[in-house]
C-alpha positions in Angstrom: 0.0 0.0 0.0 1.3 3.4 -0.9 2.2 6.0 1.8 -0.6 8.3 0.7 -3.2 5.5 1.2 -1.7 4.7 4.6 -1.8 8.4 5.6 -5.4 8.7 4.5 -6.3 5.5 6.4 -4.7 6.8 9.6 -6.6 10.1 9.3 -9.9 8.2 8.8 -9.2 5.9 11.7 -8.6 8.9 13.9 -11.8 10.5 12.8 -14.0 7.4 13.0 -14.9 7.8 16.7 -15.7 11.5 16.6 -17.8 11.1 13.4 -19.8 8.2 14.8 -20.1 9.3 18.5 -20.5 13.1 17.8 -24.0 13.0 16.4 -25.1 10.8 19.3 -23.6 13.2 21.9 -25.3 16.2 20.2 -28.6 14.3 20.3 -28.2 13.6 24.0 -27.4 17.2 24.6 -30.5 18.3 22.8 -32.8 15.8 24.5 -31.4 15.8 28.1 -28.9 18.6 28.8 -30.8 21.6 27.3 -34.2 20.8 29.0 -32.5 20.2 32.3 -30.6 23.5 32.2 -33.8 25.3 31.0 -35.7 23.8 34.0 -33.1 24.9 36.5 -33.1 28.4 35.0 -36.9 28.6 35.2 -36.9 27.3 38.8 -35.2 30.5 40.1 -38.0 32.7 38.8 -41.5 33.3 39.9 -43.8 33.8 36.9 -47.3 35.4 37.0 -49.5 33.0 34.9 -51.9 35.8 34.0 -49.6 38.5 32.6 -46.4 36.5 32.2 -44.4 38.9 34.4 -41.3 37.3 35.9 -39.4 38.0 39.1 -36.0 36.5 40.1 -36.5 34.8 43.4 -33.2 32.7 43.6 -33.6 29.7 45.8 -36.8 30.9 47.5 -38.9 28.4 45.5 -36.8 25.5 46.8 -36.9 26.8 50.4 -40.8 27.0 50.2 -40.9 23.5 48.8 -38.6 21.9 51.5 -39.2 23.9 54.7 -42.4 24.6 56.5 -43.6 28.3 56.3 -43.7 28.8 60.1 -40.7 26.6 60.9 -42.8 24.1 62.8 -42.9 21.3 60.3 -43.8 17.7 60.8 -40.2 16.5 60.9 -37.2 18.7 61.6 -39.0 21.8 60.4 -39.6 20.2 57.0 -42.8 20.8 55.0 -45.3 18.0 55.5 -45.8 17.6 51.7 -42.0 17.3 51.3 -41.8 14.6 54.0 -44.7 12.7 52.4 -43.3 12.9 48.9 -39.8 11.8 50.0 -41.2 8.9 52.0 -43.4 7.7 49.1 -40.4 7.9 46.7 -38.2 6.0 49.1 -40.9 3.3 49.5 -41.5 3.1 45.8 -37.7 2.8 45.0 -37.1 0.3 47.7 -40.0 -2.0 46.7 -39.3 -1.8 43.0 -35.6 -2.5 43.4 -36.2 -5.3 45.8 -38.8 -6.9 43.6 -36.7 -6.5 40.5 -33.7 -8.0 42.3 -35.7 -10.9 43.6 -37.2 -11.7 40.2 -33.8 -11.3 38.5 -31.8 -13.4 40.9 -34.2 -16.4 40.9 -32.7 -19.7 40.1 -32.3 -20.3 36.4 -31.5 -23.9 35.6 -30.5 -24.0 32.0 -29.0 -27.3 31.1 -28.0 -28.3 27.7 -28.0 -32.0 27.0 -25.7 -33.2 24.3 
């Protein structure tokens, strides 16, 4: 093989991964990264649904979500809704993982007779 063909082959080999993985990474960025960043940006604003007026509130939305208004929450000053949501999520995840693990680790006897 001539040196020109070898040089071209090396260049194509170096470009193979970026050319094949690049479009996938752009697709992931468009589908996952952009909406996540947009959601985080929107979460630090309060928007009036009637006239669309926006006000920057920083982390006040999160504070109202997690902590009780008067500081006398159900558990460690946390908002009762937050405690309920967190508990339900933990139960759901625990049960689904346990059931999936139990079903997946069942005894599989696969014997091939020859």
